[in-house]
N, CA, C and O atoms as a MOPAC input file, in Angstrom:
PM7 MOZYME 1SCF
protein

 N     64.81100 1   111.79800 1    79.79900 1
 C     64.77000 1   110.73300 1    80.77800 1
 C     63.52700 1   109.86700 1    80.58000 1
 O     63.59100 1   108.63900 1    80.63900 1
 N     62.41500 1   110.52200 1    80.34900 1
 C     61.17100 1   109.77200 1    80.15000 1
 C     61.21900 1   109.03200 1    78.81700 1
 O     60.71200 1   107.91500 1    78.71100 1
 N     61.82200 1   109.64100 1    77.80500 1
 C     61.90800 1   108.99600 1    76.49700 1
 C     62.72100 1   107.70700 1    76.58700 1
 O     62.36200 1   106.70800 1    75.96400 1
 N     63.79600 1   107.71600 1    77.34300 1
 C     64.60400 1   106.51100 1    77.50600 1
 C     63.80100 1   105.41900 1    78.21700 1
 O     63.91100 1   104.24200 1    77.87500 1
 N     63.00700 1   105.80400 1    79.18800 1
 C     62.16300 1   104.83800 1    79.90000 1
 C     61.11800 1   104.23400 1    78.95800 1
 O     60.89000 1   103.02400 1    78.96700 1
 N     60.49400 1   105.07500 1    78.15500 1
 C     59.48900 1   104.59000 1    77.20100 1
 C     60.14000 1   103.68600 1    76.16200 1
 O     59.56800 1   102.66100 1    75.79200 1
 N     61.32500 1   104.05200 1    75.68800 1
 C     62.04200 1   103.20800 1    74.73000 1
 C     62.38700 1   101.85000 1    75.32600 1
 O     62.27500 1   100.82800 1    74.64900 1
 N     62.80000 1   101.83400 1    76.57500 1
 C     63.13500 1   100.55800 1    77.21100 1
 C     61.88700 1    99.70200 1    77.40400 1
 O     61.95200 1    98.48100 1    77.26300 1
 N     60.76100 1   100.31800 1    77.72100 1
 C     59.51200 1    99.55600 1    77.83700 1
 C     59.09900 1    98.98000 1    76.48400 1
 O     58.64100 1    97.84000 1    76.40400 1
 N     59.26000 1    99.76500 1    75.42700 1
 C     58.93500 1    99.27300 1    74.09300 1
 C     59.84900 1    98.11400 1    73.71100 1
 O     59.39600 1    97.13100 1    73.12500 1
 N     61.12800 1    98.22600 1    74.04000 1
 C     62.07100 1    97.15700 1    73.74300 1
 C     61.71200 1    95.88500 1    74.51500 1
 O     61.76800 1    94.79000 1    73.95500 1
 N     61.35300 1    96.01400 1    75.76800 1
 C     60.94400 1    94.85000 1    76.55200 1
 C     59.67700 1    94.21500 1    75.98700 1
 O     59.54000 1    92.99200 1    75.99600 1
 N     58.75900 1    95.03200 1    75.49900 1
 C     57.53800 1    94.49700 1    74.89200 1
 C     57.86400 1    93.71100 1    73.63100 1
 O     57.29400 1    92.64500 1    73.40000 1
 N     58.77100 1    94.22600 1    72.81700 1
 C     59.16700 1    93.52000 1    71.59300 1
 C     59.86300 1    92.21100 1    71.94700 1
 O     59.61700 1    91.19200 1    71.30100 1
 N     60.71800 1    92.21700 1    72.94800 1
 C     61.40500 1    90.99800 1    73.37200 1
 C     60.39500 1    89.96400 1    73.85700 1
 O     60.49400 1    88.78900 1    73.50200 1
 N     59.42900 1    90.38700 1    74.66200 1
 C     58.40300 1    89.46100 1    75.15000 1
 C     57.60700 1    88.87600 1    73.98400 1
 O     57.32100 1    87.67900 1    73.96000 1
 N     57.25500 1    89.72200 1    73.02300 1
 C     56.51300 1    89.24400 1    71.85500 1
 C     57.32000 1    88.21900 1    71.07200 1
 O     56.77600 1    87.20500 1    70.63500 1
 N     58.63400 1    88.47700 1    70.88800 1
 C     59.48700 1    87.53600 1    70.16700 1
 C     59.62600 1    86.20200 1    70.90300 1
 O     59.66900 1    85.14400 1    70.27500 1
 N     59.69500 1    86.25700 1    72.22400 1
 C     59.78700 1    85.02200 1    73.00700 1
 C     58.50800 1    84.20500 1    72.84900 1
 O     58.56600 1    82.99200 1    72.64700 1
 N     57.36400 1    84.86000 1    72.93900 1
 C     56.08200 1    84.16400 1    72.79200 1
 C     55.97200 1    83.55500 1    71.39000 1
 O     55.57500 1    82.39900 1    71.24800 1
 N     56.31900 1    84.32000 1    70.36700 1
 C     56.25700 1    83.80500 1    69.00300 1
 C     57.25100 1    82.66500 1    68.79300 1
 O     56.94500 1    81.69900 1    68.09500 1
 N     58.43300 1    82.76800 1    69.38700 1
 C     59.42000 1    81.70300 1    69.27300 1
 C     58.94900 1    80.41000 1    69.90500 1
 O     59.13000 1    79.33600 1    69.33200 1
 N     58.35000 1    80.50200 1    71.07400 1
 C     57.80700 1    79.31500 1    71.73600 1
 C     56.68400 1    78.71600 1    70.89800 1
 O     56.58200 1    77.49500 1    70.78000 1
 N     55.83900 1    79.56600 1    70.31600 1
 C     54.76200 1    79.07400 1    69.45600 1
 C     55.32000 1    78.36500 1    68.22200 1
 O     54.77400 1    77.34600 1    67.80000 1
 N     56.40200 1    78.89000 1    67.64000 1
 C     57.01400 1    78.24100 1    66.47200 1
 C     57.63400 1    76.90000 1    66.85100 1
 O     57.61200 1    75.96300 1    66.05300 1
 N     58.18000 1    76.79800 1    68.04600 1
 C     58.74100 1    75.52100 1    68.49100 1
 C     57.62800 1    74.50000 1    68.69000 1
 O     57.78300 1    73.33300 1    68.33200 1
 N     56.52000 1    74.93000 1    69.25300 1
 C     55.38800 1    74.02500 1    69.47400 1
 C     54.70600 1    73.62600 1    68.17500 1
 O     54.30400 1    72.47300 1    68.01600 1
 N     54.57100 1    74.56000 1    67.24700 1
 C     53.86500 1    74.32700 1    65.99000 1
 C     54.75600 1    74.77000 1    64.82200 1
 O     54.56800 1    75.85900 1    64.28000 1
 N     55.71600 1    73.93600 1    64.43800 1
 C     56.61800 1    74.34500 1    63.35800 1
 C     55.87700 1    74.45200 1    62.02300 1
 O     54.90500 1    73.74100 1    61.76900 1
 N     56.36500 1    75.35700 1    61.19000 1
 C     55.77800 1    75.53100 1    59.86800 1
 C     56.77000 1    75.06100 1    58.82300 1
 O     57.97800 1    75.04000 1    59.06100 1
 N     56.25300 1    74.68600 1    57.66800 1
 C     57.11300 1    74.23400 1    56.57800 1
 C     57.75500 1    75.44600 1    55.91800 1
 O     57.09900 1    76.45000 1    55.64000 1
 N     59.05300 1    75.32300 1    55.67500 1
 C     59.81400 1    76.41300 1    55.07500 1
 C     60.07600 1    76.07300 1    53.61000 1
 O     60.42300 1    74.94000 1    53.27700 1
 N     59.90500 1    77.06600 1    52.74400 1
 C     60.18200 1    76.88000 1    51.32600 1
 C     61.69600 1    76.95600 1    51.12600 1
 O     62.27600 1    78.04200 1    51.11100 1
 N     62.32400 1    75.79600 1    50.97400 1
 C     63.77400 1    75.72900 1    50.88300 1
 C     64.34400 1    76.45300 1    49.67100 1
 O     65.42000 1    77.04700 1    49.74500 1
 N     63.62300 1    76.40300 1    48.55900 1
 C     64.11500 1    77.07100 1    47.35400 1
 C     64.16800 1    78.58300 1    47.55500 1
 O     65.11600 1    79.23800 1    47.11900 1
 N     63.16100 1    79.13000 1    48.20800 1
 C     63.14800 1    80.57900 1    48.45900 1
 C     64.26900 1    80.97400 1    49.41400 1
 O     64.90100 1    82.01500 1    49.23600 1
 N     64.51400 1    80.15300 1    50.41500 1
 C     65.60100 1    80.43800 1    51.35500 1
 C     66.93900 1    80.44300 1    50.63300 1
 O     67.75800 1    81.33800 1    50.84000 1
 N     67.16200 1    79.43800 1    49.78200 1
 C     68.42400 1    79.37800 1    49.04500 1
 C     68.56300 1    80.53300 1    48.06400 1
 O     69.65800 1    81.06900 1    47.89500 1
 N     67.48000 1    80.92300 1    47.41900 1
 C     67.53000 1    82.03900 1    46.47900 1
 C     67.88900 1    83.34300 1    47.19200 1
 O     68.76800 1    84.08000 1    46.74500 1
 N     67.21700 1    83.61700 1    48.28300 1
 C     67.47900 1    84.85700 1    49.03300 1
 C     68.89600 1    84.85200 1    49.60200 1
 O     69.58900 1    85.86900 1    49.56300 1
 N     69.32300 1    83.70500 1    50.12900 1
 C     70.68200 1    83.61100 1    50.66600 1
 C     71.71900 1    83.77400 1    49.55100 1
 O     72.76800 1    84.38600 1    49.75500 1
 N     71.42200 1    83.23000 1    48.38600 1
 C     72.35300 1    83.36400 1    47.25700 1
 C     72.49400 1    84.80200 1    46.78800 1
 O     73.59800 1    85.25900 1    46.49000 1
 N     71.36900 1    85.51700 1    46.72200 1
 C     71.42100 1    86.93500 1    46.33900 1
 C     72.20400 1    87.73400 1    47.37600 1
 O     73.04100 1    88.56600 1    47.02700 1
 N     71.92400 1    87.47500 1    48.65200 1
 C     72.65300 1    88.17900 1    49.70800 1
 C     74.13400 1    87.87200 1    49.69200 1
 O     74.95800 1    88.75800 1    49.91800 1
 N     74.47600 1    86.62100 1    49.42600 1
 C     75.88500 1    86.24300 1    49.35400 1
 C     76.56900 1    86.92300 1    48.17400 1
 O     77.70400 1    87.38500 1    48.29400 1
 N     75.88000 1    86.98700 1    47.03400 1
 C     76.46500 1    87.64200 1    45.85800 1
 C     76.69800 1    89.13200 1    46.11900 1
 O     77.74200 1    89.67000 1    45.74900 1
 N     75.74800 1    89.78600 1    46.74100 1
 C     75.90900 1    91.21300 1    47.05300 1
 C     77.06900 1    91.42100 1    48.02300 1
 O     77.89500 1    92.31300 1    47.82800 1
 N     77.12700 1    90.59700 1    49.06500 1
 C     78.19800 1    90.75200 1    50.04800 1
 C     79.56600 1    90.43100 1    49.45500 1
 O     80.55300 1    91.08000 1    49.80200 1
 N     79.64200 1    89.44100 1    48.56800 1
 C     80.92200 1    89.14600 1    47.93400 1
 C     81.36700 1    90.27200 1    47.02300 1
 O     82.56000 1    90.56200 1    46.93400 1
 N     80.42000 1    90.91400 1    46.34100 1
 C     80.80700 1    92.05300 1    45.50200 1
 C     81.26800 1    93.23400 1    46.35900 1
 O     82.19100 1    93.95400 1    45.97700 1
 N     80.64200 1    93.43200 1    47.49400 1
 C     81.08900 1    94.48700 1    48.41500 1
 C     82.47700 1    94.15300 1    48.95500 1
 O     83.34000 1    95.02600 1    49.05100 1
 N     82.68400 1    92.88200 1    49.30800 1
 C     83.99900 1    92.47100 1    49.80900 1
 C     85.07300 1    92.67400 1    48.74100 1
 O     86.18300 1    93.10700 1    49.05200 1
 N     84.74900 1    92.36400 1    47.49300 1
 C     85.70800 1    92.57300 1    46.40500 1
 C     86.05600 1    94.05400 1    46.26100 1
 O     87.21900 1    94.41300 1    46.07800 1
 N     85.02600 1    94.91400 1    46.34800 1
 C     85.27700 1    96.35200 1    46.22800 1
 C     86.12100 1    96.85900 1    47.40200 1
 O     87.00700 1    97.69300 1    47.21500 1
 N     85.85100 1    96.36300 1    48.59400 1
 C     86.63100 1    96.78600 1    49.75900 1
 C     88.05900 1    96.25800 1    49.69700 1
 O     88.98100 1    96.91800 1    50.17600 1
 N     88.25200 1    95.08600 1    49.11900 1
 C     89.59100 1    94.49100 1    49.05200 1
 C     90.51500 1    95.28700 1    48.14000 1
 O     91.73400 1    95.14800 1    48.23000 1
 N     89.96500 1    96.10600 1    47.27700 1
 C     90.78500 1    96.91800 1    46.37900 1
 C     91.49300 1    98.05300 1    47.11500 1
 O     92.46800 1    98.60200 1    46.60100 1
 N     91.01800 1    98.41800 1    48.31600 1
 C     91.56000 1    99.56300 1    49.07000 1
 C     91.82600 1    99.14700 1    50.51800 1
 O     91.22300 1    99.69700 1    51.44000 1
 N     92.70700 1    98.19700 1    50.71800 1
 C     92.95100 1    97.66400 1    52.05500 1
 C     93.94000 1    98.46800 1    52.88600 1
 O     94.20700 1    98.09600 1    54.02900 1
 N     94.48500 1    99.54100 1    52.36600 1
 C     95.50000 1   100.27200 1    53.13200 1
 C     94.91400 1   101.04200 1    54.31100 1
 O     95.63400 1   101.33600 1    55.26500 1
 N     93.64600 1   101.36900 1    54.26900 1
 C     92.97500 1   102.09100 1    55.33900 1
 C     92.48100 1   101.08200 1    56.37700 1
 O     91.87200 1   100.07000 1    56.03100 1
 N     92.75400 1   101.37300 1    57.66200 1
 C     92.36600 1   100.45500 1    58.72700 1
 C     90.84900 1   100.29900 1    58.80800 1
 O     90.36200 1    99.19700 1    59.05700 1
 N     90.09600 1   101.37400 1    58.60300 1
 C     88.63900 1   101.29000 1    58.64600 1
 C     88.10800 1   100.41000 1    57.52600 1
 O     87.16800 1    99.64200 1    57.73000 1
 N     88.69500 1   100.51500 1    56.36200 1
 C     88.25200 1    99.68400 1    55.23700 1
 C     88.61200 1    98.22300 1    55.48800 1
 O     87.83700 1    97.33100 1    55.14300 1
 N     89.75700 1    97.97000 1    56.07500 1
 C     90.11500 1    96.58700 1    56.41600 1
 C     89.13800 1    96.00100 1    57.41600 1
 O     88.75200 1    94.83800 1    57.30000 1
 N     88.72800 1    96.80700 1    58.41300 1
 C     87.75000 1    96.33700 1    59.39200 1
 C     86.40000 1    96.07300 1    58.71900 1
 O     85.73500 1    95.08400 1    59.02700 1
 N     85.99900 1    96.95200 1    57.80900 1
 C     84.74600 1    96.73800 1    57.07600 1
 C     84.83400 1    95.48000 1    56.22100 1
 O     83.85800 1    94.73700 1    56.11300 1
 N     85.99300 1    95.23200 1    55.61200 1
 C     86.18500 1    94.02600 1    54.80900 1
 C     86.03500 1    92.77700 1    55.67100 1
 O     85.35200 1    91.83100 1    55.27800 1
 N     86.66300 1    92.76600 1    56.83100 1
 C     86.53700 1    91.61500 1    57.72100 1
 C     85.08900 1    91.42400 1    58.16500 1
 O     84.61500 1    90.29300 1    58.27200 1
 N     84.39500 1    92.51400 1    58.42100 1
 C     82.98900 1    92.44100 1    58.81900 1
 C     82.15100 1    91.82200 1    57.70300 1
 O     81.30900 1    90.96200 1    57.96400 1
 N     82.37300 1    92.24600 1    56.48500 1
 C     81.62500 1    91.71400 1    55.34600 1
 C     81.95800 1    90.23900 1    55.13500 1
 O     81.07700 1    89.45600 1    54.78000 1
 N     83.20200 1    89.85100 1    55.34500 1
 C     83.56800 1    88.44100 1    55.19100 1
 C     82.89700 1    87.57100 1    56.24800 1
 O     82.51700 1    86.43500 1    55.96400 1
 N     82.74900 1    88.08400 1    57.44600 1
 C     82.01700 1    87.34500 1    58.48300 1
 C     80.55600 1    87.19400 1    58.08500 1
 O     79.96900 1    86.12800 1    58.27100 1
 N     79.96600 1    88.25200 1    57.53700 1
 C     78.58800 1    88.17300 1    57.07200 1
 C     78.47200 1    87.16200 1    55.93900 1
 O     77.48600 1    86.42900 1    55.86600 1
 N     79.46900 1    87.11200 1    55.05200 1
 C     79.45300 1    86.13400 1    53.96100 1
 C     79.46600 1    84.71200 1    54.50400 1
 O     78.79300 1    83.83500 1    53.96100 1
 N     80.21600 1    84.47900 1    55.55800 1
 C     80.23700 1    83.12900 1    56.12800 1
 C     78.88300 1    82.77800 1    56.73100 1
 O     78.47200 1    81.61800 1    56.69100 1
 N     78.19300 1    83.75500 1    57.28200 1
 C     76.85100 1    83.50000 1    57.81300 1
 C     75.84700 1    83.28500 1    56.68200 1
 O     74.92500 1    82.48100 1    56.82000 1
 N     76.01500 1    83.99300 1    55.57300 1
 C     75.10700 1    83.83800 1    54.42400 1
 C     75.25900 1    82.47300 1    53.76500 1
 O     74.32700 1    81.99200 1    53.12100 1
 N     76.41900 1    81.84600 1    53.91700 1
 C     76.62000 1    80.54600 1    53.28400 1
 C     76.02600 1    79.41900 1    54.12700 1
 O     76.07500 1    78.26100 1    53.71400 1
 N     75.47700 1    79.72400 1    55.27700 1
 C     74.93400 1    78.71100 1    56.16900 1
 C     73.79800 1    77.88500 1    55.56200 1
 O     73.75000 1    76.68700 1    55.84000 1
 N     72.87900 1    78.42800 1    54.75400 1
 C     71.81300 1    77.56900 1    54.21600 1
 C     72.31900 1    76.42800 1    53.35000 1
 O     71.58300 1    75.46700 1    53.12700 1
 N     73.54500 1    76.49900 1    52.85500 1
 C     74.06700 1    75.41900 1    52.03600 1
 C     74.73000 1    74.33500 1    52.85700 1
 O     75.06600 1    73.27400 1    52.32900 1
 N     74.92600 1    74.58900 1    54.16200 1
 C     75.51600 1    73.55300 1    55.01100 1
 C     74.45200 1    72.52700 1    55.33600 1
 O     73.30600 1    72.90200 1    55.58300 1
 N     74.78500 1    71.24100 1    55.34600 1
 C     73.75900 1    70.22400 1    55.64100 1
 C     73.30700 1    70.29900 1    57.09500 1
 O     74.09600 1    70.57200 1    57.99900 1
 N     72.01500 1    70.04900 1    57.29400 1
 C     71.47400 1    70.03100 1    58.65900 1
 C     71.90400 1    68.75400 1    59.35900 1
 O     72.07100 1    67.70500 1    58.73700 1
 N     72.07500 1    68.86900 1    60.64300 1
 C     72.48400 1    67.68200 1    61.41900 1
 C     71.34300 1    67.18100 1    62.23700 1
 O     71.48700 1    66.19300 1    62.95700 1

């Protein structure tokens, strides 16, 4: 019981820290290295596509189909750095 309380306090502290850091980033934005972002996103997309290909070979199992759909959703999120900013 006490461990759950301590864990929840730690989680609230992390959330508060993230909110403070997020507000600071909004107030003082930093320059992002676009090439590094695209490189990391490209590597992640390649890994996820290879996992999706491997999962697609065994689609008869419902759990594997669910994992395949999950990986495809992640792939769509990984392709976001290539979408133009508005």
